[in-house]
N, CA, C and O atoms as a Tripos MOL2 file, in Angstrom:
@<TRIPOS>MOLECULE
protein
  276   275    69     0     0
PROTEIN
NO_CHARGES

@<TRIPOS>ATOM
      1 N         165.4850  106.1350  151.8560 N.3       1 UNK1
      2 CA        165.6340  104.8510  151.3300 C.3       1 UNK1
      3 C         164.2270  104.3300  151.1890 C.2       1 UNK1
      4 O         164.0260  103.5140  150.2890 O.2       1 UNK1
      5 N         163.2750  104.6800  151.9280 N.am      2 UNK2
      6 CA        161.8830  104.2820  151.6220 C.3       2 UNK2
      7 C         161.2640  104.9350  150.3420 C.2       2 UNK2
      8 O         160.3080  104.3870  149.7920 O.2       2 UNK2
      9 N         161.7610  106.0210  149.8930 N.am      3 UNK3
     10 CA        161.2010  106.6830  148.8530 C.3       3 UNK3
     11 C         161.6240  105.8920  147.6660 C.2       3 UNK3
     12 O         160.8330  105.5580  146.7840 O.2       3 UNK3
     13 N         162.8850  105.6010  147.6670 N.am      4 UNK4
     14 CA        163.3460  104.5180  146.4700 C.3       4 UNK4
     15 C         162.8700  103.3230  146.2570 C.2       4 UNK4
     16 O         162.8140  102.8170  145.1360 O.2       4 UNK4
     17 N         162.3910  102.6340  147.5790 N.am      5 UNK5
     18 CA        161.6330  101.1540  147.4730 C.3       5 UNK5
     19 C         160.3540  101.6660  146.9200 C.2       5 UNK5
     20 O         159.9250  101.0240  145.9620 O.2       5 UNK5
     21 N         159.6790  102.6430  147.2990 N.am      6 UNK6
     22 CA        158.4180  102.9530  146.8750 C.3       6 UNK6
     23 C         158.4110  103.2120  145.2020 C.2       6 UNK6
     24 O         157.6360  102.5930  144.4730 O.2       6 UNK6
     25 N         159.2250  104.0550  144.7710 N.am      7 UNK7
     26 CA        159.6330  104.3030  143.1920 C.3       7 UNK7
     27 C         159.8170  103.0080  142.5850 C.2       7 UNK7
     28 O         159.1510  102.7350  141.5860 O.2       7 UNK7
     29 N         160.7740  102.0340  143.1410 N.am      8 UNK8
     30 CA        161.1260  100.6230  142.5320 C.3       8 UNK8
     31 C         159.8930   99.8440  142.2580 C.2       8 UNK8
     32 O         159.6960   99.2220  141.2140 O.2       8 UNK8
     33 N         158.9380   99.9310  143.4320 N.am      9 UNK9
     34 CA        157.9910   99.0230  143.2540 C.3       9 UNK9
     35 C         156.7950   99.8110  142.2910 C.2       9 UNK9
     36 O         156.1780   99.0950  141.5020 O.2       9 UNK9
     37 N         156.5470  100.9090  142.3350 N.am     10 UNK10
     38 CA        155.7330  101.6720  141.2560 C.3      10 UNK10
     39 C         156.2170  101.2560  139.9810 C.2      10 UNK10
     40 O         155.3610  100.8860  139.1780 O.2      10 UNK10
     41 N         157.5790  101.2380  139.5790 N.am     11 UNK11
     42 CA        157.9240  100.9120  138.3870 C.3      11 UNK11
     43 C         157.9440   99.3580  137.9720 C.2      11 UNK11
     44 O         157.9590   98.9850  136.7990 O.2      11 UNK11
     45 N         157.9440   98.6690  138.8670 N.am     12 UNK12
     46 CA        157.5790   97.2280  138.6870 C.3      12 UNK12
     47 C         156.3490   97.0500  138.2530 C.2      12 UNK12
     48 O         156.0790   96.3640  137.2680 O.2      12 UNK12
     49 N         155.3310   97.7860  139.1100 N.am     13 UNK13
     50 CA        153.7920   97.6810  139.0550 C.3      13 UNK13
     51 C         153.5330   98.2480  137.4390 C.2      13 UNK13
     52 O         152.7460   97.5990  136.7500 O.2      13 UNK13
     53 N         154.1750   99.4120  136.8700 N.am     14 UNK14
     54 CA        154.1570  100.0230  135.8950 C.3      14 UNK14
     55 C         154.3100   98.8030  134.6150 C.2      14 UNK14
     56 O         153.4860   98.5290  133.7430 O.2      14 UNK14
     57 N         155.6290   98.2220  134.8550 N.am     15 UNK15
     58 CA        155.9320   97.1130  133.7850 C.3      15 UNK15
     59 C         154.9180   95.9670  133.6930 C.2      15 UNK15
     60 O         154.4460   95.4790  132.6660 O.2      15 UNK15
     61 N         154.6630   95.6160  135.0300 N.am     16 UNK16
     62 CA        153.4230   94.5360  134.9360 C.3      16 UNK16
     63 C         152.2500   94.9590  133.9690 C.2      16 UNK16
     64 O         151.8410   94.1970  133.0940 O.2      16 UNK16
     65 N         151.7420   96.2010  134.1770 N.am     17 UNK17
     66 CA        150.3790   96.6010  133.5060 C.3      17 UNK17
     67 C         150.6100   96.8270  131.9570 C.2      17 UNK17
     68 O         149.7650   96.8190  131.0620 O.2      17 UNK17
     69 N         152.0660   97.0430  131.8690 N.am     18 UNK18
     70 CA        152.2910   96.8210  130.2460 C.3      18 UNK18
     71 C         152.2960   95.7820  129.6030 C.2      18 UNK18
     72 O         151.9790   95.7270  128.4150 O.2      18 UNK18
     73 N         152.7640   94.5240  130.5020 N.am     19 UNK19
     74 CA        152.7830   93.4470  129.9520 C.3      19 UNK19
     75 C         151.2980   92.6640  129.8240 C.2      19 UNK19
     76 O         150.9990   91.8750  128.9270 O.2      19 UNK19
     77 N         150.4630   93.0710  130.9180 N.am     20 UNK20
     78 CA        149.1050   92.5900  131.1520 C.3      20 UNK20
     79 C         148.4860   93.3820  129.6700 C.2      20 UNK20
     80 O         147.7100   92.7010  128.9990 O.2      20 UNK20
     81 N         148.7570   94.5160  129.2680 N.am     21 UNK21
     82 CA        148.1290   95.1820  128.2810 C.3      21 UNK21
     83 C         148.4610   94.2120  127.0240 C.2      21 UNK21
     84 O         147.5700   93.8230  126.2680 O.2      21 UNK21
     85 N         149.5690   93.9230  126.8980 N.am     22 UNK22
     86 CA        150.0650   93.2870  125.6900 C.3      22 UNK22
     87 C         149.5990   91.9210  125.5340 C.2      22 UNK22
     88 O         149.2850   91.4450  124.4430 O.2      22 UNK22
     89 N         149.5520   91.2100  126.7890 N.am     23 UNK23
     90 CA        148.6710   89.9140  126.4560 C.3      23 UNK23
     91 C         147.3690   90.0260  126.3210 C.2      23 UNK23
     92 O         146.8410   89.0050  125.8790 O.2      23 UNK23
     93 N         146.4440   91.1790  126.6150 N.am     24 UNK24
     94 CA        145.0830   91.3640  126.3250 C.3      24 UNK24
     95 C         145.0930   91.7420  124.6860 C.2      24 UNK24
     96 O         144.1250   91.4420  123.9880 O.2      24 UNK24
     97 N         146.1680   92.3660  124.1810 N.am     25 UNK25
     98 CA        146.1390   92.9540  122.7760 C.3      25 UNK25
     99 C         146.4530   91.5790  122.0010 C.2      25 UNK25
    100 O         145.7360   91.3840  121.0190 O.2      25 UNK25
    101 N         147.2340   90.7810  122.2380 N.am     26 UNK26
    102 CA        147.5750   89.4290  121.5970 C.3      26 UNK26
    103 C         146.4120   88.4740  121.7180 C.2      26 UNK26
    104 O         146.3150   87.7310  120.7410 O.2      26 UNK26
    105 N         145.6130   88.3200  122.5480 N.am     27 UNK27
    106 CA        144.4900   87.6300  122.8070 C.3      27 UNK27
    107 C         143.1470   88.3650  121.6760 C.2      27 UNK27
    108 O         142.3010   87.6390  121.1540 O.2      27 UNK27
    109 N         143.1720   89.3110  121.5430 N.am     28 UNK28
    110 CA        142.0700   90.0050  120.8850 C.3      28 UNK28
    111 C         140.6930   89.4290  120.8520 C.2      28 UNK28
    112 O         139.9570   89.1060  119.9200 O.2      28 UNK28
    113 N         140.5560   89.3960  122.2600 N.am     29 UNK29
    114 CA        139.1760   88.9030  122.5480 C.3      29 UNK29
    115 C         138.0620   90.0710  122.7970 C.2      29 UNK29
    116 O         138.1710   90.7010  123.8490 O.2      29 UNK29
    117 N         137.1180   90.3680  122.0060 N.am     30 UNK30
    118 CA        136.3350   91.3830  121.6670 C.3      30 UNK30
    119 C         135.4860   91.5200  123.4350 C.2      30 UNK30
    120 O         135.2590   92.6260  123.9260 O.2      30 UNK30
    121 N         135.1720   90.3680  124.0670 N.am     31 UNK31
    122 CA        134.2390   90.2440  125.2370 C.3      31 UNK31
    123 C         135.1400   90.3980  126.3780 C.2      31 UNK31
    124 O         134.7140   90.6260  127.5100 O.2      31 UNK31
    125 N         136.4180   90.2720  126.0870 N.am     32 UNK32
    126 CA        137.4420   90.5360  127.3880 C.3      32 UNK32
    127 C         137.5160   91.8010  127.9640 C.2      32 UNK32
    128 O         136.8400   92.7130  127.4890 O.2      32 UNK32
    129 N         138.2950   91.9950  128.9880 N.am     33 UNK33
    130 CA        138.7830   93.2450  129.5300 C.3      33 UNK33
    131 C         139.2080   94.1620  128.5040 C.2      33 UNK33
    132 O         139.7810   93.5630  127.5940 O.2      33 UNK33
    133 N         139.1210   95.5040  128.3190 N.am     34 UNK34
    134 CA        139.7230   96.4420  127.4970 C.3      34 UNK34
    135 C         141.2630   96.4570  128.0090 C.2      34 UNK34
    136 O         141.7030   96.0770  129.0950 O.2      34 UNK34
    137 N         141.9150   96.9830  126.9510 N.am     35 UNK35
    138 CA        143.4480   97.1520  127.0180 C.3      35 UNK35
    139 C         143.7430   98.3150  127.8750 C.2      35 UNK35
    140 O         144.6320   98.4840  128.7100 O.2      35 UNK35
    141 N         142.6730   99.1660  127.4230 N.am     36 UNK36
    142 CA        142.6830  100.6860  127.8310 C.3      36 UNK36
    143 C         142.9500  100.7440  129.5770 C.2      36 UNK36
    144 O         143.7400  101.4460  130.2080 O.2      36 UNK36
    145 N         142.0680   99.8300  130.0090 N.am     37 UNK37
    146 CA        142.3780   99.6500  131.6500 C.3      37 UNK37
    147 C         143.7690   99.8500  132.0660 C.2      37 UNK37
    148 O         144.0880  100.7810  132.8050 O.2      37 UNK37
    149 N         144.7210   98.8720  131.5390 N.am     38 UNK38
    150 CA        145.9370   98.3760  132.0410 C.3      38 UNK38
    151 C         146.8270   99.5260  131.5530 C.2      38 UNK38
    152 O         147.7930   99.8260  132.2540 O.2      38 UNK38
    153 N         146.5690  100.2730  130.2900 N.am     39 UNK39
    154 CA        147.2820  101.5660  129.6340 C.3      39 UNK39
    155 C         147.3040  102.7140  130.6710 C.2      39 UNK39
    156 O         148.2420  103.4400  131.0020 O.2      39 UNK39
    157 N         146.1160  102.6870  131.0640 N.am     40 UNK40
    158 CA        145.7100  103.8790  132.1230 C.3      40 UNK40
    159 C         146.1890  103.8610  133.3230 C.2      40 UNK40
    160 O         146.5120  104.8960  133.9060 O.2      40 UNK40
    161 N         146.3070  102.5200  133.9080 N.am     41 UNK41
    162 CA        146.9510  102.4780  134.9350 C.3      41 UNK41
    163 C         148.4040  102.6330  134.7590 C.2      41 UNK41
    164 O         149.0190  103.0340  135.7470 O.2      41 UNK41
    165 N         148.9940  102.4150  133.7960 N.am     42 UNK42
    166 CA        150.3020  102.5790  133.6290 C.3      42 UNK42
    167 C         150.8440  104.1230  133.5580 C.2      42 UNK42
    168 O         151.8940  104.5350  134.0530 O.2      42 UNK42
    169 N         149.8470  104.8990  132.8000 N.am     43 UNK43
    170 CA        149.9070  106.4610  132.8300 C.3      43 UNK43
    171 C         149.7230  106.9300  134.1120 C.2      43 UNK43
    172 O         150.4860  107.7870  134.5560 O.2      43 UNK43
    173 N         148.6150  106.3890  134.9130 N.am     44 UNK44
    174 CA        148.5920  107.1460  136.1790 C.3      44 UNK44
    175 C         149.7420  106.7660  137.2610 C.2      44 UNK44
    176 O         150.0160  107.4980  138.2120 O.2      44 UNK44
    177 N         150.4170  105.4520  136.9760 N.am     45 UNK45
    178 CA        151.5300  105.0380  137.8550 C.3      45 UNK45
    179 C         152.7190  105.9860  137.4610 C.2      45 UNK45
    180 O         153.4770  106.4760  138.2980 O.2      45 UNK45
    181 N         152.8090  106.1930  136.1310 N.am     46 UNK46
    182 CA        153.8650  107.2450  135.7070 C.3      46 UNK46
    183 C         153.8760  108.6890  136.4960 C.2      46 UNK46
    184 O         154.8490  109.2690  136.9780 O.2      46 UNK46
    185 N         152.4130  109.1160  136.4780 N.am     47 UNK47
    186 CA        152.2900  110.5290  137.0520 C.3      47 UNK47
    187 C         152.3980  110.2570  138.5540 C.2      47 UNK47
    188 O         152.6280  111.2910  139.1800 O.2      47 UNK47
    189 N         152.2810  108.9960  139.4210 N.am     48 UNK48
    190 CA        152.3910  108.9120  140.7710 C.3      48 UNK48
    191 C         153.8840  109.0900  140.7880 C.2      48 UNK48
    192 O         154.3590  109.9610  141.5170 O.2      48 UNK48
    193 N         154.6990  108.3010  140.0100 N.am     49 UNK49
    194 CA        156.1450  108.4080  140.1870 C.3      49 UNK49
    195 C         156.6130  109.7400  140.0890 C.2      49 UNK49
    196 O         157.2590  110.2050  141.0280 O.2      49 UNK49
    197 N         156.3400  110.5220  138.9260 N.am     50 UNK50
    198 CA        156.7820  111.7420  138.9150 C.3      50 UNK50
    199 C         156.4480  112.4200  140.0600 C.2      50 UNK50
    200 O         157.4140  112.8440  140.6940 O.2      50 UNK50
    201 N         155.2030  112.6760  140.5710 N.am     51 UNK51
    202 CA        154.8580  113.3410  141.7670 C.3      51 UNK51
    203 C         155.6170  113.2210  142.8730 C.2      51 UNK51
    204 O         155.9920  114.1650  143.5680 O.2      51 UNK51
    205 N         155.8890  111.9010  143.0790 N.am     52 UNK52
    206 CA        156.7490  111.3420  144.1090 C.3      52 UNK52
    207 C         158.0300  111.7660  144.2960 C.2      52 UNK52
    208 O         158.5650  112.0600  145.3650 O.2      52 UNK52
    209 N         158.6140  111.7870  142.9130 N.am     53 UNK53
    210 CA        160.1000  112.2400  142.8390 C.3      53 UNK53
    211 C         160.2200  113.7010  143.2140 C.2      53 UNK53
    212 O         161.0680  114.0340  144.0420 O.2      53 UNK53
    213 N         159.3490  114.6710  142.6020 N.am     54 UNK54
    214 CA        159.3960  115.8870  142.8600 C.3      54 UNK54
    215 C         159.1050  116.3490  144.4480 C.2      54 UNK54
    216 O         159.7530  117.2020  145.0550 O.2      54 UNK54
    217 N         157.9050  115.5330  145.0040 N.am     55 UNK55
    218 CA        157.9830  115.8790  146.4790 C.3      55 UNK55
    219 C         159.1030  115.4830  147.3490 C.2      55 UNK55
    220 O         159.4170  116.1110  148.3600 O.2      55 UNK55
    221 N         159.8090  114.2180  146.8440 N.am     56 UNK56
    222 CA        161.0590  113.9970  147.5920 C.3      56 UNK56
    223 C         162.2720  114.7830  147.6460 C.2      56 UNK56
    224 O         163.0160  114.8720  148.6230 O.2      56 UNK56
    225 N         162.4620  115.5260  146.1660 N.am     57 UNK57
    226 CA        163.3400  116.4440  146.1040 C.3      57 UNK57
    227 C         162.8710  117.7840  146.7820 C.2      57 UNK57
    228 O         163.6800  118.4030  147.4720 O.2      57 UNK57
    229 N         161.6020  118.2460  146.6110 N.am     58 UNK58
    230 CA        161.2660  119.4960  147.2980 C.3      58 UNK58
    231 C         161.6320  119.2420  148.8900 C.2      58 UNK58
    232 O         162.3750  120.0030  149.5110 O.2      58 UNK58
    233 N         161.1230  118.2790  149.3670 N.am     59 UNK59
    234 CA        161.2870  118.0380  150.6900 C.3      59 UNK59
    235 C         162.8640  117.7140  151.3050 C.2      59 UNK59
    236 O         163.1360  117.7900  152.5040 O.2      59 UNK59
    237 N         163.6900  117.3950  150.3930 N.am     60 UNK60
    238 CA        164.9130  116.9730  150.7850 C.3      60 UNK60
    239 C         165.2000  115.3960  150.9960 C.2      60 UNK60
    240 O         166.3370  115.0120  151.2710 O.2      60 UNK60
    241 N         164.2090  114.5780  150.8670 N.am     61 UNK61
    242 CA        164.4550  113.0660  151.2400 C.3      61 UNK61
    243 C         165.3990  112.4900  150.2340 C.2      61 UNK61
    244 O         166.0220  111.4790  150.5570 O.2      61 UNK61
    245 N         165.5730  113.0050  149.0840 N.am     62 UNK62
    246 CA        166.4060  112.4450  148.0550 C.3      62 UNK62
    247 C         167.0520  113.4890  147.4200 C.2      62 UNK62
    248 O         166.2690  114.3450  147.0090 O.2      62 UNK62
    249 N         168.4470  113.7430  147.1620 N.am     63 UNK63
    250 CA        168.9530  114.8380  146.4290 C.3      63 UNK63
    251 C         169.5220  114.2640  144.9670 C.2      63 UNK63
    252 O         170.1810  113.2490  144.7420 O.2      63 UNK63
    253 N         169.0700  115.1950  144.1410 N.am     64 UNK64
    254 CA        169.8180  114.8980  142.6870 C.3      64 UNK64
    255 C         171.2100  115.1560  142.5830 C.2      64 UNK64
    256 O         171.7930  115.8180  143.4430 O.2      64 UNK64
    257 N         171.9030  114.5820  141.3890 N.am     65 UNK65
    258 CA        173.1680  114.8730  141.4390 C.3      65 UNK65
    259 C         173.4980  116.3200  141.2300 C.2      65 UNK65
    260 O         172.7180  117.1260  140.7210 O.2      65 UNK65
    261 N         174.7300  116.6030  141.6650 N.am     66 UNK66
    262 CA        175.3120  118.0090  141.5490 C.3      66 UNK66
    263 C         175.4480  118.1480  140.1490 C.2      66 UNK66
    264 O         175.5750  117.1870  139.3900 O.2      66 UNK66
    265 N         175.4210  119.4740  139.7530 N.am     67 UNK67
    266 CA        175.5890  119.8070  138.1960 C.3      67 UNK67
    267 C         177.1660  119.5560  137.9240 C.2      67 UNK67
    268 O         178.0610  119.6370  138.7660 O.2      67 UNK67
    269 N         177.2720  119.2920  136.8110 N.am     68 UNK68
    270 CA        178.7640  119.1310  136.2040 C.3      68 UNK68
    271 C         179.7630  120.2200  136.4400 C.2      68 UNK68
    272 O         180.9600  120.0520  136.6740 O.2      68 UNK68
    273 N         179.1030  121.3900  136.3460 N.am     69 UNK69
    274 CA        180.0460  122.6730  135.9940 C.3      69 UNK69
    275 C         179.8460  123.3800  137.5060 C.2      69 UNK69
    276 O         180.3990  124.4490  137.7660 O.2      69 UNK69
@<TRIPOS>BOND
     1     1     2 1
     2     2     3 1
     3     3     4 2
     4     3     5 am
     5     5     6 1
     6     6     7 1
     7     7     8 2
     8     7     9 am
     9     9    10 1
    10    10    11 1
    11    11    12 2
    12    11    13 am
    13    13    14 1
    14    14    15 1
    15    15    16 2
    16    15    17 am
    17    17    18 1
    18    18    19 1
    19    19    20 2
    20    19    21 am
    21    21    22 1
    22    22    23 1
    23    23    24 2
    24    23    25 am
    25    25    26 1
    26    26    27 1
    27    27    28 2
    28    27    29 am
    29    29    30 1
    30    30    31 1
    31    31    32 2
    32    31    33 am
    33    33    34 1
    34    34    35 1
    35    35    36 2
    36    35    37 am
    37    37    38 1
    38    38    39 1
    39    39    40 2
    40    39    41 am
    41    41    42 1
    42    42    43 1
    43    43    44 2
    44    43    45 am
    45    45    46 1
    46    46    47 1
    47    47    48 2
    48    47    49 am
    49    49    50 1
    50    50    51 1
    51    51    52 2
    52    51    53 am
    53    53    54 1
    54    54    55 1
    55    55    56 2
    56    55    57 am
    57    57    58 1
    58    58    59 1
    59    59    60 2
    60    59    61 am
    61    61    62 1
    62    62    63 1
    63    63    64 2
    64    63    65 am
    65    65    66 1
    66    66    67 1
    67    67    68 2
    68    67    69 am
    69    69    70 1
    70    70    71 1
    71    71    72 2
    72    71    73 am
    73    73    74 1
    74    74    75 1
    75    75    76 2
    76    75    77 am
    77    77    78 1
    78    78    79 1
    79    79    80 2
    80    79    81 am
    81    81    82 1
    82    82    83 1
    83    83    84 2
    84    83    85 am
    85    85    86 1
    86    86    87 1
    87    87    88 2
    88    87    89 am
    89    89    90 1
    90    90    91 1
    91    91    92 2
    92    91    93 am
    93    93    94 1
    94    94    95 1
    95    95    96 2
    96    95    97 am
    97    97    98 1
    98    98    99 1
    99    99   100 2
   100    99   101 am
   101   101   102 1
   102   102   103 1
   103   103   104 2
   104   103   105 am
   105   105   106 1
   106   106   107 1
   107   107   108 2
   108   107   109 am
   109   109   110 1
   110   110   111 1
   111   111   112 2
   112   111   113 am
   113   113   114 1
   114   114   115 1
   115   115   116 2
   116   115   117 am
   117   117   118 1
   118   118   119 1
   119   119   120 2
   120   119   121 am
   121   121   122 1
   122   122   123 1
   123   123   124 2
   124   123   125 am
   125   125   126 1
   126   126   127 1
   127   127   128 2
   128   127   129 am
   129   129   130 1
   130   130   131 1
   131   131   132 2
   132   131   133 am
   133   133   134 1
   134   134   135 1
   135   135   136 2
   136   135   137 am
   137   137   138 1
   138   138   139 1
   139   139   140 2
   140   139   141 am
   141   141   142 1
   142   142   143 1
   143   143   144 2
   144   143   145 am
   145   145   146 1
   146   146   147 1
   147   147   148 2
   148   147   149 am
   149   149   150 1
   150   150   151 1
   151   151   152 2
   152   151   153 am
   153   153   154 1
   154   154   155 1
   155   155   156 2
   156   155   157 am
   157   157   158 1
   158   158   159 1
   159   159   160 2
   160   159   161 am
   161   161   162 1
   162   162   163 1
   163   163   164 2
   164   163   165 am
   165   165   166 1
   166   166   167 1
   167   167   168 2
   168   167   169 am
   169   169   170 1
   170   170   171 1
   171   171   172 2
   172   171   173 am
   173   173   174 1
   174   174   175 1
   175   175   176 2
   176   175   177 am
   177   177   178 1
   178   178   179 1
   179   179   180 2
   180   179   181 am
   181   181   182 1
   182   182   183 1
   183   183   184 2
   184   183   185 am
   185   185   186 1
   186   186   187 1
   187   187   188 2
   188   187   189 am
   189   189   190 1
   190   190   191 1
   191   191   192 2
   192   191   193 am
   193   193   194 1
   194   194   195 1
   195   195   196 2
   196   195   197 am
   197   197   198 1
   198   198   199 1
   199   199   200 2
   200   199   201 am
   201   201   202 1
   202   202   203 1
   203   203   204 2
   204   203   205 am
   205   205   206 1
   206   206   207 1
   207   207   208 2
   208   207   209 am
   209   209   210 1
   210   210   211 1
   211   211   212 2
   212   211   213 am
   213   213   214 1
   214   214   215 1
   215   215   216 2
   216   215   217 am
   217   217   218 1
   218   218   219 1
   219   219   220 2
   220   219   221 am
   221   221   222 1
   222   222   223 1
   223   223   224 2
   224   223   225 am
   225   225   226 1
   226   226   227 1
   227   227   228 2
   228   227   229 am
   229   229   230 1
   230   230   231 1
   231   231   232 2
   232   231   233 am
   233   233   234 1
   234   234   235 1
   235   235   236 2
   236   235   237 am
   237   237   238 1
   238   238   239 1
   239   239   240 2
   240   239   241 am
   241   241   242 1
   242   242   243 1
   243   243   244 2
   244   243   245 am
   245   245   246 1
   246   246   247 1
   247   247   248 2
   248   247   249 am
   249   249   250 1
   250   250   251 1
   251   251   252 2
   252   251   253 am
   253   253   254 1
   254   254   255 1
   255   255   256 2
   256   255   257 am
   257   257   258 1
   258   258   259 1
   259   259   260 2
   260   259   261 am
   261   261   262 1
   262   262   263 1
   263   263   264 2
   264   263   265 am
   265   265   266 1
   266   266   267 1
   267   267   268 2
   268   267   269 am
   269   269   270 1
   270   270   271 1
   271   271   272 2
   272   271   273 am
   273   273   274 1
   274   274   275 1
   275   275   276 2
@<TRIPOS>SUBSTRUCTURE
     1 UNK1         2 RESIDUE 1 A UNK
     2 UNK2         6 RESIDUE 1 A UNK
     3 UNK3        10 RESIDUE 1 A UNK
     4 UNK4        14 RESIDUE 1 A UNK
     5 UNK5        18 RESIDUE 1 A UNK
     6 UNK6        22 RESIDUE 1 A UNK
     7 UNK7        26 RESIDUE 1 A UNK
     8 UNK8        30 RESIDUE 1 A UNK
     9 UNK9        34 RESIDUE 1 A UNK
    10 UNK10       38 RESIDUE 1 A UNK
    11 UNK11       42 RESIDUE 1 A UNK
    12 UNK12       46 RESIDUE 1 A UNK
    13 UNK13       50 RESIDUE 1 A UNK
    14 UNK14       54 RESIDUE 1 A UNK
    15 UNK15       58 RESIDUE 1 A UNK
    16 UNK16       62 RESIDUE 1 A UNK
    17 UNK17       66 RESIDUE 1 A UNK
    18 UNK18       70 RESIDUE 1 A UNK
    19 UNK19       74 RESIDUE 1 A UNK
    20 UNK20       78 RESIDUE 1 A UNK
    21 UNK21       82 RESIDUE 1 A UNK
    22 UNK22       86 RESIDUE 1 A UNK
    23 UNK23       90 RESIDUE 1 A UNK
    24 UNK24       94 RESIDUE 1 A UNK
    25 UNK25       98 RESIDUE 1 A UNK
    26 UNK26      102 RESIDUE 1 A UNK
    27 UNK27      106 RESIDUE 1 A UNK
    28 UNK28      110 RESIDUE 1 A UNK
    29 UNK29      114 RESIDUE 1 A UNK
    30 UNK30      118 RESIDUE 1 A UNK
    31 UNK31      122 RESIDUE 1 A UNK
    32 UNK32      126 RESIDUE 1 A UNK
    33 UNK33      130 RESIDUE 1 A UNK
    34 UNK34      134 RESIDUE 1 A UNK
    35 UNK35      138 RESIDUE 1 A UNK
    36 UNK36      142 RESIDUE 1 A UNK
    37 UNK37      146 RESIDUE 1 A UNK
    38 UNK38      150 RESIDUE 1 A UNK
    39 UNK39      154 RESIDUE 1 A UNK
    40 UNK40      158 RESIDUE 1 A UNK
    41 UNK41      162 RESIDUE 1 A UNK
    42 UNK42      166 RESIDUE 1 A UNK
    43 UNK43      170 RESIDUE 1 A UNK
    44 UNK44      174 RESIDUE 1 A UNK
    45 UNK45      178 RESIDUE 1 A UNK
    46 UNK46      182 RESIDUE 1 A UNK
    47 UNK47      186 RESIDUE 1 A UNK
    48 UNK48      190 RESIDUE 1 A UNK
    49 UNK49      194 RESIDUE 1 A UNK
    50 UNK50      198 RESIDUE 1 A UNK
    51 UNK51      202 RESIDUE 1 A UNK
    52 UNK52      206 RESIDUE 1 A UNK
    53 UNK53      210 RESIDUE 1 A UNK
    54 UNK54      214 RESIDUE 1 A UNK
    55 UNK55      218 RESIDUE 1 A UNK
    56 UNK56      222 RESIDUE 1 A UNK
    57 UNK57      226 RESIDUE 1 A UNK
    58 UNK58      230 RESIDUE 1 A UNK
    59 UNK59      234 RESIDUE 1 A UNK
    60 UNK60      238 RESIDUE 1 A UNK
    61 UNK61      242 RESIDUE 1 A UNK
    62 UNK62      246 RESIDUE 1 A UNK
    63 UNK63      250 RESIDUE 1 A UNK
    64 UNK64      254 RESIDUE 1 A UNK
    65 UNK65      258 RESIDUE 1 A UNK
    66 UNK66      262 RESIDUE 1 A UNK
    67 UNK67      266 RESIDUE 1 A UNK
    68 UNK68      270 RESIDUE 1 A UNK
    69 UNK69      274 RESIDUE 1 A UNK
């Protein structure tokens, strides 16, 4: 259950960074924060989510759906 909560929070953080990057892109302020900072955080969060999922499946904390055949 804890793994699912962590993954959910990471997904929310990823969407938050996506919208922060959108706001910075729409402002188009050359002296402000770079948009790449938030896009990089989003990519890093995606990598962390994939690693957490793979580790949770490998250790047996979560089980994937069985094959349909």
